[in-house]
N, C-alpha and C positions, 0 to 999 in steps of 0.2 A: 504493500498499501504506500509505502514511504516512495518508492518512484514515482506515482502517480502524482504525488504530494510535491514533489521534486519541479515537476513540468512546470514551466512558466503558463500564465493564463494567454499574453498573447499567442503563442505556440501553438497549444490546443486550439482556441478560435480560429486560429488562420488554417490551420488544418482542416478543421471540421470545414470551413466553408471553402475552401478550395478542393482539397481532395475528396473531403465528403458530400459535395453538390456535383463535382466535374462530372459528365460534361451538362452544362447551363441547359443546353437547346436539344431535344425538345422539352424535356423532363429530367431534373437530377437523377443520376442512373440508381442512387438508393433508393430514393422511391419508388423507380421502376422495379426493381429488386424485391423491395415490401411489398409490392402488390402481387408480383409473382410469386410471391411466398404465399402470401396469406388466400389465393386463388389457387394452389396445388401445382404450379408452374415450373415452380425452381425447381429444377430437375438435374440440369445437366451441369457438371464438376463447373467449369467457367465462370457459370451464372452464379453458383455458393461463394467461389472465389471471390466476384466481384462484388457480392454482399458484404462479404469480411472486409475486402478492402475499403468500401466507400463505407461500410458502416462502422469501423473501429475510431476514428475519430469521435465520432459521436457517441461511442460508448464511454470512450474516456472523458471527454466532456461531462457527460452524465456523471459518470463515477467520481470526477474531480469536485463537481458541483455539489453531489451529495456528502462529499466529505466535508464541506462548508459546513452544511445543516446538522449532519450527523454527528459532530464531532465531540467526543466525551469531554464532558468538566474536567478539568487536573483539579487534583486532589491538594488542597488548600492546608498544610497542616503547621 
């Protein structure tokens, strides 16, 4: 978990908006692959890899964001 916290916010946001959404036209790849997954059409290995590649920056962003809100209070003794 520490390596996720060590990632800088600008870097995580940058990768989410570029790699996570590329290509931008006609629709972002990650949305296309999620739609395929929900419709049961995600069967080719290349499509699974594509979902992993374009989804990873978003997963990192979600995990990094959740660590802010779920941070354990430090014991003050």
